[in-house]
N, C-alpha and C positions, 0 to 999 in steps of 0.2 A: 738366590740362595735356595729357594724351594725347588727350582727347576734342576739345579745341579744335584741335589740329593735324590730327586726322583729319577734323574738319568743314571745315577750310580747304582741304583738297586739291581737292575738286571746284570751288570758286570760283577757285582758281589756274588750273586747266585752262581754265575758261570765259574768264578774262581773257586767257590766252595766245591762245585762238582769236579773241577779239574784236580783240586787237592785230594778229593776222595779217590779219584781214579789213580792219582799218583801213589797214594797210600796202598791201594790194592796192588798196583804194579810192584811196589816195593815189597809187599808181603809175598807176592808170587815169586819175586826174585829170591827172597829169603828162603822160601820153600824149596826153590830150585837148588839153591846152594846147600840147603840141608840135605836134600836128596842126593846131591852130588857127593857130599861128605859121607853120607851113609853108603853110597855106592863104593866110594874109595875105601871106606872102612871095611866094607864087606869083602872087597878084593884083598885088602891088606890084612885082614884079620885071619886068625887061625881058628875061626869058629868051626864047629862041627857041622853047623847047619849052613851050608853054602847054597845060595839061591842059584837056580839054574839059569842059563842064558835066556831061556824062553821067558821066564818070569820077569827078568830084568827088562827085556824088550817090551813086555806088556806094560810094565810100570812106566817105562819111558814113553811109550805111546800115549798113555793116560796123561802124563805130564805135558806132553806136547799138545794134546787136545785142550788141556786146561789153559795152556799158554795161548793157544789159538783163540779160545773163547775170551780170554782177557784182552787180546788184541781187538777182537770184534767189538767187545764192550767199549774199548777205548775209542775205536773209530765211531761207534754209535754216539759216544759222549761228545766227540768232536762235531758230529753232524748236529746233535742237539744244540751245541754251543753256537754253531752257525745259524741255526733256526732261531735261537733266542736273540741273537744279535739282530736278525731281520725283524723279529717282533719288537725288539727294543727300538729300532729305527721307526717302525710304524707307530709305536706308543709315543715316541717323542714328537712325531708329526701331529698325532692326535692331541697331545698336551698343548702344543703350540696353538692348534685351532681352538681348543677349549679356553686357553688364556685370552685369545682374541675375542671370543664370544663373551667371556666374563667381563672383560673391559668394556665392551659395548653395553652389556647389561648394567654395569655399575654406572655408566654415564646416563643411561635411561633412568635408573633409580635416583640419581642425583637430580635430574630434571623433574622427576615426579615429586621428590621431597620439596624442591623449590616451589613447584606449583601448588602443592598441598599447603605449605606455609602461607603462601599468598592467599589461597582460597580461605584458609582458616582465619586470617586477619580480616578478610572481607566479610566472612560470616560473623565474626565477633562484632564488627562495625554494624552489620545488619541487625544483629540481636540487640545491640544497644539502641539502635534507632527504633526497633520494634518495642523495646521496653519504654522508651520515651513516648512513643505513640500510644502504647497501652495506658500509661499514666495519664496522658492527655484524654484518651477516650474514657478512662475511669472518672476523671474529673467532669468530663462532659456528661457522663451517665448520671452522676450524682446531681449535677446541675439540672439535667432534664427531669430527674425524679423530683427535685425540689420544685421546678416549674410545673410539673404535672400535679404535685400536691397543691401548689398554689392555685392551679387551674381548677382542680377538683373542689377546693374550698370556695373558689369564686363561683363555680357552677352550682355548688350547694347553696351559696348565698342567693344566686340568681333564681335557683329553683324555689327557695323559700319565698323570695319576693314574688315570683310567679304564682305560687300557691296563695299568698296573701291577696294578690290581685284577682285571682280566680274566686277566692272567697268573697272579696268585695263585689265582684261582678254578680256572683250568686245572690249576695245580699241585696244588691240593687235590683236584680231581677225579681227577688221576692217582694221588695218594696213596690216595684212596678205592678206585679201581679195583685198585691193587696190593694194598691190604688185602683186598679181596674175593677177589683171586686167591690170596693167601696163605691166606685162610679156606677157599677151595675146595680148595686143595692139602691143607690139614690135614684137611678133611672126607674127602677121598679116602684119605689115608694112615692114618686111624685103624684101619680093619680090618686093615691090613698090619703093624701094629706087633708083633704076636705073632711073626711070622716074622723080624723083625729083631733080636729079643732072645734071649738064651740062656734055656732053661727054668729053670735053677737060679740065675739072676742074683740077687745080693743087692741089695736096694733100700733106700735110706734115705728116710724121710719117706713111707712108703707111702700114707698117707691124704691126701697133698697134692693139692689141686684146682687148677684153672686160675685164676690170679690176674691181674687187670688193674689197672694204676695209673690213677688218675683223670685224670692229666695226659697220657695218650697221645692222639694225634690220631685216634682211632677213634670213630665214632659209637656212640650207645647201642644202636642196632639191631645193629651188628656185635658189640658186647660180649654182647648178649643171645643172638645166634646162636651165638657161641662157647661161652657157658655151656650153651646148649641142646644143642650138639654133644657136649660131654663128659658131659652128664647123660642123653643119649638112647641110650647103648650100655651098658646094665647087664651084658650078656653078656660085655663085654670089660673088666670092672673089674680083673681080674687083670692084663690087658695094660697098663692105665693105671698099675697099681702097678709093673709091670716096667719100663716105659719111660715117662718123664715128658716132657711138652712144656711147658716153663716159659720163655717168651721174655723175661720181664721181670725176675723175681726168682729164678729157679731157679739154684742153684749147681751142678746136675748136668744140663746140657742133653742132649737125646737125640741120636741119630744124625741124624735128619732135620733138627733145628735146626742141627746142626753143618754139614751139607751145604748148607743154605740160607745159612749164614754164609760158607762158602767161595765160594758163587756170588756173594754180595754183594761180597766182597773182589775177586773176579775182574772183575766188571763195573764197579767203581767206580774211576775214575781220579782223580788229584788235583783235576782241574777239575770232577768230578762229586760232590764230597763233599756238597754241598747239594741234590743232585737228589732228586726224589721217591722214586726207586727205592732210593737209598742210605738215606734216612731210614726207608723202610719196612723194609728189612733190619735197620737198627739197632733198630727197635722190636721186631722179632721175635727178635733175637739177644741183646738186652741190652747194656748198656754195658761190663760187666766179667764176661764168662762165665768160669765155673770150669772145672775139668778135665772132659774128656769121657769118659763111660763107653762104651767100644766093645768089642766082642768081636773080637779080632784073628784068631780062627780062622774067622770067618764069611767066606766068599768074596765075598758081596755087599758087605760093608763094605770088604774089601780092594780090590775093583774101583773103588768110589767114591773111595778114597784115591789109587789110581793115576791115575784120571781127573783128580782135583784137582791132583796133582803135575804132570801133563802140561800142564794149562792154566796153572799158575803159571810153568812153564818157558817156555811160549810167550809169556806176558806179559812176562817178563824180556827175552826176545830182542827183542820189539817196542819195549820202552822203551829199548833201547840206541841208537836213532837220534836224529836231531836234532829241530828244531821241526816239520819237515814230517811226521815220523812221528807227532808228537803231534796234528797236524791230522787225519791219517788215523785216529788212535786215537779222537779226538772224533767223527769221522764214523762210525766203527764203533759207538761208544756210542750215537750218535743212531739208528743202524740197529737197535740192540737195543731201542729203545722202540717198535718197530712193533707192530701187533696180534698178531703171533705171540708176543710176550712174555707175553701173558695166556692162552696155551694151558694146558690142564689138566695137562699133564705136561711135564717137562724131559727129553725122551727123548734117548738117545745119538745118534739120527739128527740131531736139531736141533743138538746140540752139535758134531757132526762138520761140519755145514753152516756153523756159525759159525766153526769153525776154518779151513775152506776159504776162506771169505770173508776172514778175516784174512790167510791166505797170499796171496790175490789182491791185497789192499791192500798187503802188504809187497812183492810183486813190482812193483806199480805205483810204489811209493815208490822202489825201486831204479832203475826206468826213468827217473823224474824226475831222480834224482841223475846218471844218465848224460847226460841232456839238458844239465845244467850243466857237465859236464866233458869231453864228447866232441864232436868236430866232427859236423855233421849228415850228412856223407857216410858216416860210420861207424855211423849209427844202424840199428837193425833195426826190424822191424815193430812190436814191442811198445813200443819207445822212441818211435816216431813217434806211436803212439796215445796214449801217456801225455802227450807234448808237446801234442798237439791237445786233449786233455781237460783237463789241469791247467794248463798254462802259457798256452794260448790261450783257455781257458774256452769251448771249442766241443765239448762232448760229443755234440751232436746229429749230428755228422759222423763220429764214431768208427767206426760200423758200416760205412759206405761206405769209409772209409779202410782198415779192416781187410781189405776185399775187394779193393781196387784198388791200394793203396800198400804195398809190401812192404819198403821200405828208405828210408833218408834220402837216398841218392843219387837215387832215383826222385822223392822229394819235391822235391829241388832243381831238377829238370828240369821241374816243372809250370808251366804258364802259366794265364792266366785261363780259357781254354776247357777245359783239363783239370780245373781246380778246379770248374767248373760241371758238367761231364759225369761226371767220375770220382768226385768227392766229393759231388755234389749240392748245391753251394753256390749257392743262388738269389739271395741278397742280394748286391747289388753291393758294399756296404760290407764285408760279411764276406769277399768275394773279395779286395777291396783289402787288408784286414787281413792275410790269409794271404799275399798276393803280396808285400807290404812286408816281412813277417817273413821270408819265404823269401829275398828279395833281401838283407836284412840278414845272414842266415846265409851267403848266397853271398859277400858281401863279407868276412865273417869267414873263410871258406874261403880267400880270396885273401891272407890275412895281416893283415887289419884286425881291430879289436875290434868287438864288437857296439855299436851306438849306445846312447847314454844314454837315448834315447827308449824303448828296449826295456824299461827299468826302470819305466816309467809304465804301469800296467795300467788297464783300463777302470773299475775301481772308484775309483781315485784321480782319474781324469779326471771321472767323473760326480758324485762326491760332494765331493771337496776342491777341485779346480781350478775347476769351475763356480761353486762357492760363493765362492771367492776373487774371481772377476771379477764377482760379483753377478748371475749368471744361473742360479741353481739351479732355475728353473722348467723348464729344458730337461734336467734330470738324467735323467729317465726315458727320453727319446729317445736320449741318448748311451749310457745303460745298455743299452737294447734292441739298439742297433747295435754294441755292444762296442767303442766308440771308445777306443783306447789312445794312447800317446804317438806311435807311428809314424804312425797315422792322423791325429792332430792336425796333424802337419807337412805332410800332403798335402791338407788340407781347403781348398776354395775356396768363394766365395759361393754358387755354384749348388748345391754339395753341402749347405751349411747350409740352403738354402731347399727343396731337393727332398727330401732324406732326413731331415733333423733338425728340420723344422718351424720353422726360425728365419726368420720372414717379415719382421720389422722390420729395416730397413736399419741402424739404429744398433746393434742387437744383433749383426748380422753383423760390423760394423766392430769392435765390442768384442771379439768372439771372435777375430777375425783378429789384432788387436793383442795380445791375450793370448798367442796362439801365437807372434807375433813376439818377445815378451819371452822366452818359453821358448826360442826359437831362439838368442837372444843369450846366454843362460846355458847353452847346450848341453844343454838339457833336464835340467839337474841340479837336483833338488829340494833338495839340500843347499845349493848356492850361493844359490838363491832364498830359502830359509828363513833363511840366515845374513844376507843383505842386509836382509830384512824385519825380522829381530830387531834389527838395528842401528838401524833408523829407527823403531822402535816408539815411542820416547819423544822423538824429535826430528823436526822437520819437514824432513827431508832425503831425498834419493834418492827422489823421488815416483814414478819410473817403475815401481818394484816394489811400490807400495802396493796392497793389496787393497781391495775394496769396503768392507770393515769399517773399514780404516784411513782411507779417505777420509771415511767417516761420522764417525769420531773427530775428524779434523781439522776438519770442518765444525762439530762441537759445540764444539771448542776455540776457534774464532773467533767464538763467540757467535751462531751461527745454528742452534742446536739445534732450534728449532721447525720448521725446514725439513729437518733431516737425514734424517728417516725417509722422505722422498720419494725418496732415492737407493737405498733397498733394492730389490733385484731390478731395478735400472735398467741394469746393465751399465757403470756408471761406475767405473773403477779407474785406477790410476796410469798404465798404458800409454796409456789414452785421453787422460788429461790432458796427457801429454808428447808423444805421437806423432801425434795427430790434429790437423792444422792448423786445421780448422774449429771445433774445440772450444775456444773462448775463454771469457772471463769471462761474456759474454752467454749463451752456450750453457750454461755451468755454472749461471747464475742461473735459466735456463729449466728445466733439469733439477731444480733444487731447488724450483721452484714459487714463486720470489720474484716478486710482481707487478711489471709494467713501470713502474708509477707510483712504486714505492719506489726512487728513484734513489740515495738515500744508502746503502741496503743493498747495491745492486748495485755502487756505487763501492767500498764497503768490501770486498766479495768480490774485486773486481779487484785492489785493493791487496794483500790477503792472498795471492792467487794469485801476484802478482809477487814477493812477499817470500819465497816458499818457496825453500829452498836446493836447487839441482838436483844438487849433488855428493853421491855416496854417501860414507858414513863408512867408512874403512878400519879394519883391526884396530889400527892405531896411534893412532886417535882423530882423524886428519886427514881432510880431505875431498878427494876426487879427482874428476876428471871421470868421467863414466860410462864412457869408453872409453880414457882415457889410463892409462899404466902407473904413473906416479908421483903421489903426493899433492901437492896444492897446500898447502904448509905455511903457516900464518899467521905473521905477524911475532911475535906474542906468544902464548904458550900459552893464555892466557885469551880471546883474541880469536876471533871467529867469522868465517870467510871466507864471504861470501855472494855468490851469482852476480850479484846485481843491483848490487853496489857495488864489487867488487874489479876494478880495471882489468886485473889479470893474466889474468883470465878472457877478456876480449876479445883480449888479446895472444896467449894460447894458442890461441884459436879462429882468429885470423888467421894464426898461425904454423903451423897444421896444415892440410895440403891434403887434399881428398877423394881425390886420386890415391894417397895413401898407404894407402888402404883399398879393398877391392874386394868385389864380390858383395853379398849381402844385408846384411852388416854395414855397408857403406858407406851404404846407404839409412837404416839405423837411426841411424848417426852423423850424417849430414846432417840428418835429421829433428830430432834433439835440438838440434843447433847452431842451425838456422834457427828452431826454436820458441823457443829462449832469446832470440835476437836480435830476433825479432818481438815477443816480450812486452816487450822494452825499447824498441821502436820504433826500433831501430838499423838503419835501412834502408841507410845507406851501408856499414856493415860487412857487411851481408848481401850486397850487390852485390859488394863488394870480395872477400869470402871466396869466394863462388861463382865469381867470375872466375878465381881462382887455380887 
């Protein structure tokens, strides 16, 4: 059908041209007839104006020329018609060739479509296989993570066991060293025993030799050396009979063993009963020593007794102080385990040095007590140094402080430049810590109390607080810079990034929100621990949740396979409540839930919305985080939840932000807007903020 119409188009054009030529010929004929009529009329008319024969001939010649031109045009049209017919034939042949080409192309296209469909099906099958393989690999990945976690825990347990074994080995080495020291002392004192005993002393069991029990923690080599010691001095057999050294079974210990027992009693505090030194003295002195045979007329024995009594009195004086004195007593005991302990002699010079050190520690203890009870302006140089060393944990600046700061009043007047030049405090964070502490004491001089932040030392911040917010990996940096409670209240993002190596933005936000929570509880550890204890078994008051409590909540909502991803992530209760961008999607991302698992993400969002935002008071009711009175439920057994109780919205809308000011207002507004945003209550948000 298409080919017939295309073939007829050139014929139609030719017919139109022929018809036009025929019309022109017809017009020419009409003109000729008209001219002929005119000629006849002119011949037959009796007009006065008769054309001459010449003019008529001229007109006739013109007409003949016109007729000749018309004939030529007709012939030209016929030639064009023939040409068009030839072109038509060529076009028809070309169309036939095009049709043949088109059919071949269509066949190729059909083949391509069939191949494409086949490849598409194969690709879909391959994609499905890859999806299955991906799910399998995903499960294997989580299984490997779980195994890696278990392996890490196992490695940690093994490491702790190894540390315990290392400590035990060190303890045994210390026991061995002390035993060797005791052996060396005994070796040196054997020739002197004759001078310590009376010539005519009556001795019982004169033939008694050195006896060792098999259960003593001394090696066979030491036992052999001790036996060799007492068998290698035949010239002093009478001395051995006069003065016996029987550390384990002897009912009559010698003067030397009694002196060593006194030394052991003096150096052992209640906290050091299990120490290697105490056990070594117990081995040398026996568990139940009998009466001591001493010559009271010997001046050496009397001097030893006087020295022992003096040391015991000094010990009683030191034990009369509180817990801080016990701390210094433990420090003194640690000092007694230095290499000087294993000297060959316990000379009076060394004893006097230890007594002077004890007096120095006692004086420092008294200075620390003055720090607690006396205003800074009344402090003297020793009190300032004790405060800097013990309270501020900065012993590295004590020497410069002793040279340049002579009183607390001078300390109160120091600025940053003075701290840098006078005390040599190069660290900017250390300067800030000192400056904030001085400002706190300056406010206390004006009649205020010391801030609660002063009770938070750098050990608590680095170990406990960072662990609570899930960022224990920064503990060493906080420990090195001595970041305490006052410094926490002054930290900014640039401080975290510049000094404390906290480069991740989310970790910075987590730390700052943790500080914000401390600010809201007035830096009171007791209040914070009380609120956390109340919500330990209930999903309420999430703003105070620790990172570990968030992990427990995630496990409780049946997402335990993702809970471990929150460890050391910085996700804690203040982030959940106070960070506007941390929604259910962000929580799912932090947990590592794949975006394709929409059901799990929706489940997480529902569980987050169902958390009760009110803290539990001591009466068992739940109150808003900042309102004074509890929202009491209608029935004691009912639970008032923030997502269902209409009085929550009424309370929110009835409380204006103008009623609160300062930093607490920001906390209050954040809590309210967060709650309304989680409920998609946009109208109430706008209405409440406009008030």
